[in-house]
C-alpha positions as CSV (number, residue, x, y, z in Angstrom):
1,M,-14.0,-5.9,32.3
2,F,-13.1,-9.9,32.6
3,K,-14.6,-13.6,32.6
4,P,-13.2,-15.8,35.0
5,L,-9.9,-18.1,33.4
6,H,-9.2,-21.4,33.9
7,Y,-5.9,-21.9,31.9
8,L,-5.7,-18.8,30.7
9,C,-3.3,-16.1,31.6
10,I,-2.2,-12.4,30.5
11,L,0.8,-11.0,31.5
12,L,2.6,-8.2,31.4
13,C,7.0,-9.4,32.3
14,L,9.9,-6.8,33.4
15,Q,12.7,-7.3,32.2
16,S,15.2,-4.9,32.7
17,Q,14.4,-1.1,31.7
18,F,12.0,-2.8,29.0
19,S,8.4,-4.3,29.0
20,R,7.9,-7.4,27.4
21,S,4.6,-8.7,26.7
22,Q,2.8,-12.2,26.3
23,V,-0.9,-12.9,26.0
24,I,-1.5,-16.8,26.2
25,L,-5.3,-18.6,25.1
26,Q,-5.7,-21.6,26.2
27,A,-8.1,-24.4,26.3
28,D,-10.3,-24.6,28.9
29,G,-12.3,-27.7,28.2
30,P,-15.8,-27.7,28.6
31,E,-16.7,-27.2,31.9
32,G,-15.2,-24.0,31.6
33,M,-15.9,-20.6,30.0
34,G,-17.9,-21.2,26.6
35,T,-15.1,-21.5,24.1
36,Y,-16.2,-18.8,21.9
37,E,-16.3,-16.8,25.1
38,L,-12.2,-18.0,25.5
39,I,-11.4,-16.7,22.8
40,N,-13.0,-13.5,22.5
41,S,-12.0,-13.2,25.7
42,V,-7.6,-12.6,24.8
43,L,-8.2,-11.7,21.9
44,A,-10.4,-9.4,21.4
45,P,-12.7,-8.3,25.0
46,G,-16.1,-7.1,24.2
47,Y,-16.0,-7.7,20.8
48,D,-16.3,-11.2,18.0
49,A,-12.3,-12.6,16.8
50,I,-13.5,-15.6,14.9
51,E,-14.9,-15.9,11.8
52,V,-17.2,-19.2,11.7
53,P,-19.9,-20.6,9.1
54,D,-22.4,-21.2,12.3
55,C,-24.7,-18.9,10.9
56,N,-25.0,-21.1,7.6
57,H,-25.3,-24.6,9.4
58,G,-27.3,-24.0,12.6
59,T,-28.5,-28.5,12.1
60,F,-24.5,-29.5,12.9
61,N,-24.1,-30.6,16.0
62,N,-20.1,-31.3,17.1
63,G,-21.4,-33.5,19.8
64,A,-21.0,-31.0,22.6
65,S,-24.7,-29.9,25.0
66,T,-24.2,-26.8,25.9
67,Y,-23.0,-25.2,22.2
68,P,-23.2,-28.1,19.6
69,N,-23.6,-26.2,16.3
70,R,-20.2,-24.7,17.4
71,H,-17.4,-25.0,14.6
72,I,-14.9,-24.3,17.4
73,D,-15.0,-26.5,20.6
74,E,-12.4,-28.2,23.2
75,I,-11.7,-31.7,23.5
76,F,-9.1,-33.6,25.7
77,D,-6.4,-34.5,24.2
78,A,-4.2,-37.5,25.8
79,T,-0.9,-36.4,23.7
80,L,-0.6,-33.3,25.7
81,N,-2.2,-34.2,28.5
82,T,-4.3,-31.4,28.4
83,H,-7.5,-29.8,26.6
84,V,-7.4,-28.3,22.8
85,F,-9.7,-26.5,19.9
86,R,-10.9,-28.2,17.3
87,F,-11.9,-26.6,14.2
88,H,-14.8,-27.8,12.0
89,I,-14.6,-27.5,8.0
90,H,-17.6,-29.0,6.0
91,V,-16.7,-29.4,2.7
92,S,-21.2,-28.0,2.4
93,P,-22.7,-26.9,3.7
94,D,-20.1,-24.3,5.1
95,N,-19.2,-21.4,3.3
96,D,-17.5,-17.9,3.9
97,R,-18.7,-16.6,7.5
98,C,-21.7,-17.0,6.5
99,N,-21.2,-13.6,3.7
100,G,-22.8,-16.1,0.8
101,A,-19.3,-16.8,-0.8
102,T,-19.8,-20.0,-2.8
103,D,-15.8,-20.2,-4.2
104,R,-14.6,-20.2,-0.8
105,Q,-15.1,-21.4,3.0
106,R,-13.3,-20.5,6.3
107,N,-12.8,-21.8,9.9
108,E,-10.7,-18.5,11.6
109,I,-9.3,-16.7,14.5
110,K,-8.1,-13.2,15.1
111,T,-7.0,-9.9,15.4
112,Y,-7.8,-7.5,14.5
113,D,-9.4,-3.6,15.3
114,K,-11.5,-4.4,18.0
115,S,-7.8,-6.0,19.6
116,P,-6.1,-4.6,22.8
117,E,-3.4,-2.7,21.3
118,N,-0.6,-5.3,22.4
119,L,-2.4,-8.1,20.0
120,K,-1.0,-6.1,17.0
121,G,2.1,-5.5,15.3
122,I,3.4,-2.1,14.0
123,E,6.5,-0.7,13.1
124,G,9.7,-1.4,15.2
125,E,8.4,-4.6,17.2
126,T,9.7,-7.7,17.1
127,V,6.6,-10.5,17.9
128,V,7.0,-13.9,18.6
129,Y,4.6,-16.2,17.6
130,K,3.8,-19.3,19.2
131,W,1.1,-22.3,19.0
132,K,0.9,-25.7,18.3
133,F,-1.4,-28.2,15.8
134,K,-2.3,-31.1,14.8
135,L,-3.2,-32.2,10.8
136,P,-5.3,-35.7,10.9
137,L,-3.8,-37.8,8.6
138,G,-5.6,-38.9,5.3
139,F,-5.9,-34.9,5.5
140,Q,-6.6,-33.5,1.2
141,P,-5.3,-29.9,1.1
142,S,-7.3,-28.4,-2.0
143,S,-5.3,-28.4,-5.4
144,K,-5.5,-23.8,-5.2
145,F,-5.2,-23.2,-1.4
146,T,-5.8,-24.5,1.8
147,H,-4.4,-21.6,4.7
148,I,-4.5,-22.1,8.3
149,H,-2.2,-19.8,9.0
150,Q,-1.9,-16.0,8.2
151,L,-0.3,-13.1,9.3
152,K,-1.8,-10.0,7.5
153,S,-1.7,-6.5,7.1
154,V,-4.2,-3.9,7.4
155,N,-5.2,-0.6,6.7
156,D,-2.1,-0.3,3.9
157,A,-2.5,-0.8,0.5
158,Y,-1.4,-4.7,-0.1
159,D,-4.5,-5.4,2.6
160,S,-5.3,-7.7,0.2
161,M,-2.2,-9.8,0.4
162,P,-0.9,-11.6,3.1
163,M,2.6,-11.1,4.1
164,Y,3.0,-14.8,5.4
165,T,0.6,-18.0,4.9
166,F,1.1,-21.2,6.2
167,T,-0.6,-22.7,2.9
168,L,-1.5,-26.3,2.4
169,Y,-1.8,-28.0,-1.0
170,S,-2.4,-31.4,-3.1
171,S,0.1,-31.4,-5.8
172,S,3.4,-33.1,-5.4
173,G,1.3,-35.8,-2.6
174,G,0.6,-33.1,-0.8
175,I,3.3,-29.9,0.6
176,F,2.9,-27.9,3.4
177,T,4.8,-24.2,1.9
178,V,5.4,-21.0,3.5
179,R,4.2,-18.1,1.5
180,Y,5.6,-14.4,1.4
181,A,4.2,-11.7,-0.3
182,E,6.3,-8.3,0.0
183,A,4.0,-6.4,-2.2
184,G,1.1,-7.7,-4.3
185,S,1.8,-11.4,-5.0
186,Q,3.0,-14.2,-3.6
187,Q,5.9,-16.8,-3.7
188,T,6.9,-19.9,-2.0
189,V,9.8,-18.9,0.6
190,A,9.8,-22.9,2.2
191,S,8.4,-26.2,2.1
192,V,8.8,-29.9,3.0
193,P,6.3,-33.5,2.4
194,L,2.9,-33.1,3.9
195,S,3.4,-36.4,5.2
196,S,6.0,-35.4,7.6
197,L,3.1,-34.2,9.4
198,L,0.1,-35.7,9.7
199,G,-0.9,-37.4,12.6
200,H,1.4,-35.4,14.5
201,W,1.5,-32.4,16.7
202,V,4.3,-30.2,15.8
203,D,5.7,-26.8,17.2
204,V,5.8,-23.5,15.7
205,T,8.1,-20.7,17.1
206,E,7.1,-17.2,14.1
207,T,9.5,-14.9,15.3
208,I,9.2,-11.1,12.7
209,T,10.0,-7.7,13.4
210,Y,8.1,-5.7,11.2
211,S,10.5,-3.0,9.6
212,N,12.0,-2.5,6.0
213,P,14.6,-4.9,6.1
214,G,13.1,-7.2,8.1
215,A,13.8,-10.4,10.1
216,Y,11.8,-13.0,9.9
217,S,11.9,-16.5,11.3
218,L,10.5,-20.1,11.9
219,V,11.2,-23.1,13.3
220,I,8.1,-26.1,13.5
221,N,9.2,-28.8,15.5
222,K,7.6,-32.5,16.2
223,V,6.0,-32.7,19.6
224,S,6.5,-35.5,20.2
225,D,10.9,-35.8,19.9
226,G,11.1,-32.6,19.1
227,S,13.3,-33.0,16.1
228,N,12.5,-31.0,13.2
229,L,10.6,-30.3,10.7
230,L,11.2,-27.0,9.0
231,T,13.2,-23.7,9.7
232,Y,13.4,-20.4,7.9
233,A,14.8,-17.4,8.2
234,N,15.4,-14.4,6.4
235,T,15.8,-10.6,6.1
236,N,12.9,-9.5,3.7
237,N,10.7,-6.0,3.9
238,N,8.4,-7.2,6.8
239,W,6.8,-3.7,6.4
240,R,4.7,-2.8,4.2
241,H,3.8,0.5,4.6
242,V,2.3,2.0,1.2
243,V,-0.2,4.1,3.0
244,P,-3.1,3.7,0.0
245,S,-5.1,7.3,-1.0
246,G,-6.8,9.0,2.3
247,G,-5.0,6.2,4.3
248,S,-2.8,7.1,7.6
249,I,0.3,4.7,8.0
250,N,-0.8,5.5,12.2
251,D,-2.7,2.9,10.7
252,I,-1.1,0.5,10.1
253,Y,-0.5,-2.9,12.1
254,I,0.1,-6.4,11.3
255,R,-3.1,-9.4,12.1
256,P,-2.3,-13.0,12.8
257,K,-5.1,-15.5,12.0
258,W,-5.6,-19.2,12.3
259,G,-7.9,-21.9,11.6
260,I,-8.9,-23.1,8.0
261,Y,-9.5,-21.1,4.8
262,R,-9.3,-23.1,1.7
263,S,-10.8,-23.0,-1.7
264,L,-14.1,-24.7,-3.0
265,D,-12.4,-24.8,-6.0
266,F,-12.9,-28.6,-6.4
267,A,-14.7,-29.4,-3.7
268,A,-14.8,-33.1,-4.7
269,D,-11.1,-33.0,-4.4
270,L,-11.8,-31.8,-0.3
271,R,-13.1,-33.7,2.8
272,D,-14.5,-32.3,6.4
273,E,-11.7,-31.7,8.4
274,D,-11.0,-31.7,11.6
275,V,-8.2,-29.4,12.6
276,L,-6.2,-29.6,16.3
277,F,-4.8,-25.9,17.6
278,A,-3.5,-25.5,21.1
279,D,-1.1,-23.3,23.3
280,F,-1.5,-20.0,21.3
281,S,0.7,-17.4,22.2
282,I,2.1,-14.1,20.5
283,E,4.8,-11.6,23.1
284,E,5.6,-9.1,22.3
285,N,8.8,-7.3,22.9
286,P,8.2,-3.5,21.5
287,T,11.3,-1.9,22.6
288,L,12.1,-1.0,19.6
289,S,8.8,0.1,18.0
290,I,8.5,3.6,16.6
291,N,4.8,4.3,17.6
292,Q,5.2,2.2,20.4
293,S,8.2,4.4,21.7
294,K,5.8,7.3,21.2
295,K,3.1,5.5,24.3
296,N,5.7,4.4,26.1
297,K,6.2,7.8,27.7
298,N,3.6,7.3,29.4
299,K,4.9,4.6,32.7
300,I,2.5,4.0,35.5
301,S,4.0,2.4,38.5
302,I,2.5,0.8,41.6
303,F,4.1,0.7,45.0
304,P,4.8,-0.4,47.8
305,N,5.1,-3.9,46.1
306,P,4.5,-6.4,48.2
307,T,2.1,-4.4,49.7
308,N,-0.4,-5.7,52.5
309,H,-3.2,-3.2,52.5
310,T,-2.8,0.0,50.1
311,F,-0.6,0.8,47.5
312,H,-0.3,4.1,45.0
313,I,-0.4,4.6,41.7
314,N,2.1,7.3,39.6
315,E,1.7,8.0,35.9
316,T,3.5,10.0,33.7
317,I,0.7,11.3,32.0
318,P,-2.8,12.1,34.1
319,H,-5.7,10.6,33.4
320,S,-3.8,7.4,30.7
321,F,-6.3,4.9,32.4
322,N,-10.1,4.8,33.7
323,Q,-10.6,2.1,35.0
324,I,-9.3,-0.7,36.3
325,N,-9.8,-4.5,37.6
326,I,-7.2,-7.0,39.7
327,L,-6.8,-10.3,38.1
328,D,-5.8,-13.2,40.1
329,N,-2.5,-15.5,39.6
330,L,-4.6,-17.4,36.7
331,G,-5.7,-14.0,35.8
332,R,-9.1,-14.6,36.9
333,H,-11.5,-11.0,37.1
334,I,-11.8,-9.9,41.2
335,S,-13.0,-6.9,40.4
336,S,-13.3,-4.0,39.1
337,Q,-13.3,0.0,40.4
338,T,-13.1,3.4,39.4
339,L,-10.7,5.3,41.3
340,T,-11.1,8.5,43.2
341,S,-7.7,9.1,44.0
342,N,-4.2,7.9,43.3
343,T,-4.2,5.0,46.6
344,L,-5.8,1.4,45.5
345,D,-7.7,-0.3,48.9
346,V,-6.6,-3.9,49.0
347,S,-7.1,-5.1,52.4
348,N,-9.3,-7.7,51.6
349,L,-7.4,-9.8,49.4
350,K,-5.7,-13.1,51.0
351,K,-2.3,-13.4,50.6
352,G,-0.5,-14.5,46.7
353,L,0.6,-13.2,43.7
354,Y,-2.2,-10.4,42.0
355,Y,-2.9,-8.9,38.8
356,V,-3.7,-5.0,38.6
357,E,-5.0,-3.5,35.1
358,F,-5.1,-0.6,34.3
359,K,-8.3,0.2,31.2
360,K,-8.2,3.4,28.9
361,D,-12.5,2.3,28.2
362,T,-11.8,-0.9,26.4
363,T,-7.8,-0.2,25.9
364,T,-5.4,-2.4,28.2
365,V,-3.2,0.5,29.2
366,S,-1.1,-1.2,31.4
367,I,-0.8,-4.2,33.5
368,K,1.6,-5.1,36.5
369,K,2.2,-7.7,39.1
370,F,1.9,-7.3,43.0
371,I,2.2,-9.0,46.0
372,I,0.3,-9.4,49.2
373,N,2.3,-10.6,51.8
């Protein structure tokens, strides 16, 4: 079930005969739902998409009255004129997800196996990831690694090695790198001086086609004036579908991660940091997807649209969903129901734009836009 969301919506926009799915995660401020609750409601509804060191640092006070010890909170940013996510990391006592590791620490959000299918990159898909981030002036990365973003495969033979990472190093006066791994080892494929990013909001657009050969492009611009800080593209192997013993190729997918994940091997060189993130977007084009093409044999349609009292539901594969949620035009949950027929009564809704979400257990099957006139 969806919880109330303020500046968040999950939309499925139709383009010609194909579908293109976009999921947006935006901060709604301290007066909205809790930050962790907001993140989870988008990236893994009903589950936990957050890896934080809270349980090892319960005395941390971020200044919030409701959740003072959380390592991700929300603040208003005057430059963007909106609320943003603030990720806290402390040299001590923060660790790696409270698992006792002493050589590294992390504070990250992710998609994973509990996330909706349209948040998992699969073979043949083209996915566009967009977000903004700001590193503070004086940011001190580790000489070993400080990751702020990863595209990581799951359930393949190389899933311990991210395919792409944004990694910061203290070498050369501070450097921002893009690193790529086709198999079990990474190489730097693009870099810029870290000083060009510090103290500025930057806008990231990362586009990848998950195939071999695939396509990858990255554009990072400064928000203040639109100037380009880094542009990079390749046609590498972007689908490392090497199946481990006992595994299945159908279980392999790619997930994004954002946050701070850094080595503690040289902790004396680090400092406590607050890194800001905003406006996460995952937009996939499943029309090229080998796996998705099988799923798309099931089409759900609603008619008439617009309507003023009821609409009918048609599905090409019977029983493809077992729950319906009605959302307003901001993605806020209005009602849920289980249908006993193929007709849905919406006569209690006021005029306007709405969305109907079709779910099979915890998986979103489809989202359709409809209008009450």
